[in-house]
N, C-alpha and C positions, 0 to 999 in steps of 0.2 A: 466476463469471465477470463479469469486470469490466468498464466499458464506458466509451468514453469522448463527451463531447460537449464541442463548444466554445460557451463564454461570454464574447462581445466578443473580445477577441484572446485570451484563456486557456484552454488545456485544463482541463477537471475530469475527473475518473473517478467510479466508483459501481457498487454492484452486490452479488454472494454471493460468497462464495469456500465452494465443499462438495469434502468431502473426506469418503469412507466416507458416516458419518452425521452427521459436525458439520456445522454449516453459520456461516459469520459474515459480516453483513451490516456491508458498507462505504458509510459515509454518503456524502456527495457532497462532494467536498474538490478543490482547487487543485492540479494538479499544479506551478505557479507557472512554466507554458512557453508560448510561445504556438507552439512548433513541435512540428507532430505527432508525429514520431519519437522527439524527446524525452519526451514522455508515453507515449506506447505504452511503452517502454523502461522510464519510472516506473510504469506501472500492471502492468508483469511484473514489475518487482522485486518491488513491495507486495503483488502476490499469492503470487509465491513468500516471500513473508516470512511471511505469515499462513498460508501451507500448512504450513511448516517447523513455526511456532506449534502447529499444530494436531495434527501428528503426535508432537511433545515437549514438549507443553504448556507451552511459554513464546510469551510474549506478545515477540518478535524485536523488536519499536520501541521498546518501553516498554527493552528490555534492551539496546540501542544508546544510547539516551539516557543510560542509567546508566553506561554503560563511558565515554562523551563526556563526561558532569560528572565522573567518578574521573579521567580522564584530564586533567582542566584544574585539576585539584588540583593 
């Protein structure tokens, strides 16, 4: 489960995503927003991406970065 905490005016996310026997630790990092609703949406999407990665053996965030890099070419 990912949790949010406010540092200054910006929300940060951290926690552990567990699915079955697999666990992924998420180091604390900025959501880059001062709005709680936007930070919650970011945390949900980040958790969903990690869960998909656990299920399919793919790092979704890294894959998305690679696709964007290829699209820029």
